C-alpha positions in Angstrom: 15.7 10.4 -18.3 16.7 13.1 -20.7 18.9 12.6 -23.8 21.7 14.2 -21.9 21.4 11.5 -19.1 21.2 8.7 -21.7 24.4 10.1 -23.4 26.1 10.3 -20.1 25.3 6.7 -19.3 26.3 5.5 -22.7 29.6 7.4 -22.6 30.4 6.2 -19.1 29.4 2.5 -19.6 30.3 2.0 -23.3 33.3 4.1 -24.3 35.9 2.6 -25.0 34.1 -0.7 -24.9 35.3 -2.8 -27.8 38.0 -5.3 -26.9 40.3 -4.0 -29.7 40.1 -0.5 -28.1 41.3 -1.9 -24.8 43.6 -4.7 -25.8 45.1 -5.4 -29.2 45.7 -8.9 -30.6 49.4 -8.4 -30.2 49.1 -7.3 -26.5 46.7 -10.3 -26.0 49.2 -12.8 -27.4 52.0 -11.3 -25.3 50.1 -12.4 -22.2 50.7 -16.1 -23.1 54.0 -18.0 -22.6 56.2 -17.8 -25.7 55.5 -21.5 -26.6 51.8 -20.8 -27.1 51.8 -17.3 -28.7 51.9 -18.7 -32.3 49.1 -21.2 -31.7 45.9 -20.5 -33.9 43.8 -21.1 -30.8 45.1 -17.8 -29.3 43.6 -15.8 -32.2 40.4 -17.8 -32.0 40.2 -17.1 -28.2 40.8 -13.4 -28.9 37.9 -13.4 -31.4 35.6 -15.2 -29.0 36.4 -12.7 -26.3 35.6 -9.9 -28.8 32.3 -11.5 -29.6 31.4 -11.9 -26.0 32.4 -8.4 -25.2 30.3 -7.1 -28.1 27.3 -9.1 -26.7 27.8 -7.4 -23.4 28.0 -4.0 -25.0 24.7 -4.6 -26.8 23.1 -5.7 -23.5 24.3 -2.5 -21.8 23.0 -0.4 -24.7 19.6 -2.1 -24.4 19.6 -1.6 -20.6 20.3 2.1 -21.2 17.4 2.3 -23.5 15.2 0.5 -21.0 16.3 2.8 -18.2 15.4 5.8 -20.4 11.9 4.4 -20.9 11.5 3.5 -17.2 12.6 7.0 -16.1 10.0 8.6 -18.4 7.3 6.5 -16.8 8.6 7.3 -13.3 8.6 11.0 -14.2 5.0 10.9 -15.2 4.1 9.0 -12.0 5.9 11.6 -9.9 4.3 14.4 -11.7 0.8 12.9 -11.1 1.7 12.2 -7.5 2.8 15.8 -7.0 -0.4 17.1 -8.7 -2.5 15.0 -6.4 -0.6 16.1 -3.4 -0.8 19.8 -4.4 -4.6 19.5 -4.9 -5.1 17.9 -1.5 -2.7 20.1 0.4 -4.8 22.4 2.6 -3.4 24.4 5.4 -3.7 22.3 8.6 -4.6 19.1 7.0 -2.2 16.2 6.5 -2.3 14.9 2.9 -1.6 11.3 4.1 -4.6 11.5 6.4 -6.7 12.8 3.5 -5.6 9.9 1.3 -6.3 7.4 4.1 -9.8 8.9 4.5 -10.5 8.6 0.8 -9.4 5.0 0.8 -11.4 4.1 3.9 -14.5 5.8 2.7 -14.2 4.1 -0.7 -14.4 7.4 -2.5 -11.3 7.4 -4.6 -12.6 9.2 -7.5 -10.8 12.3 -8.6 -12.9 15.4 -7.8 -12.3 19.1 -7.7 -10.9 20.6 -4.6 -13.3 22.4 -2.3 -13.6 26.1 -2.5 -14.8 28.4 0.3 -18.3 28.2 -1.2 -18.4 24.4 -1.4 -16.6 23.4 1.8 -19.3 24.8 4.2 -22.2 22.7 2.8 -19.9 19.6 2.7 -19.0 20.1 6.4 -22.7 20.6 7.3 -23.6 17.4 5.5 -20.8 15.5 7.3 -21.9 16.9 10.7 -25.5 16.0 10.0 -24.5 12.5 9.1 -22.5 12.1 12.3 -25.3 13.4 14.4 -27.7 10.9 12.8 -25.2 8.1 13.6 -25.0 9.3 17.2 -28.8 9.3 17.5 -28.9 5.7 16.2 -26.1 4.6 18.5 -27.9 6.2 21.5 -31.1 4.3 20.6 -29.2 1.0 20.4 -27.5 1.7 23.7 -30.8 2.5 25.4 -32.3 -0.7 24.0 -29.4 -2.8 25.3 -29.5 -1.0 28.7 -33.2 -1.8 29.0 -32.6 -5.5 28.2 -29.9 -5.6 30.9 -32.0 -3.9 33.4 -34.9 -6.2 32.8 -32.7 -9.3 33.2 -31.1 -7.9 36.4 -34.6 -7.1 37.7 -35.7 -10.6 37.1 -32.6 -12.0 38.9 -32.9 -9.6 41.9 -35.4 -12.0 43.5 -32.6 -14.6 43.7 -30.5 -12.2 45.6 -33.0 -11.5 48.2 -34.4 -15.1 48.3 -38.0 -14.0 47.6 -38.8 -15.8 44.5 -41.9 -17.8 43.7 -42.5 -20.9 41.7 -42.5 -20.0 38.0 -45.8 -19.7 36.3 -44.7 -22.0 33.5 -44.3 -24.9 35.9 -40.5 -25.3 35.1 -37.8 -25.7 37.7 -36.5 -22.4 39.0 -33.0 -23.2 38.0 -34.0 -23.5 34.3 -35.6 -20.1 34.5 -32.5 -18.6 36.2 -30.3 -20.1 33.5 -32.5 -18.8 30.7 -32.5 -15.3 32.3 -28.7 -15.4 32.7 -28.2 -16.4 29.1 -30.5 -13.5 28.1 -28.4 -11.2 30.2 -25.2 -12.5 28.7 -26.5 -12.1 25.2 -27.6 -8.5 26.0 -24.1 -7.7 27.4 -22.4 -9.3 24.5 -24.3 -7.3 21.9 
């Protein structure tokens, strides 16, 4: 808040603020019925109102000072926010999306904006990283598919009724349950 804004607030909220500027003692006593106008308590009441009004004025003055301080801080924050936005504003890219990407990646350090010379290697590195992730995912998918196919192959004998007694000497139902559990685990992963 500039000095001009502080002056405007002070002028609007504080002038004329003192009780004597708004209401004189004579005008105040005229408010009371005639029988009470000469009572000393009327003057005491007027002085108490003046004191309370002065406290309110001081509170308003302090609030104006606080608002001036707060507005300076807000101006700095807005300037920093605009600077950050201007640095991240690239044609075709949403600054909010860029900020979300920084927060999600955990890379919130302030860094220089890319130039035409630095953006190409950065994009190539990102593409290589994504390709490596895809290769790893395909390997995991193939492994899971192989497990499922093995379990289904073992259970196919049940479908056609051509199963033999297990070599382990266990009951066939236990072997089927174990194979089904293995299939379930493979599908769940």
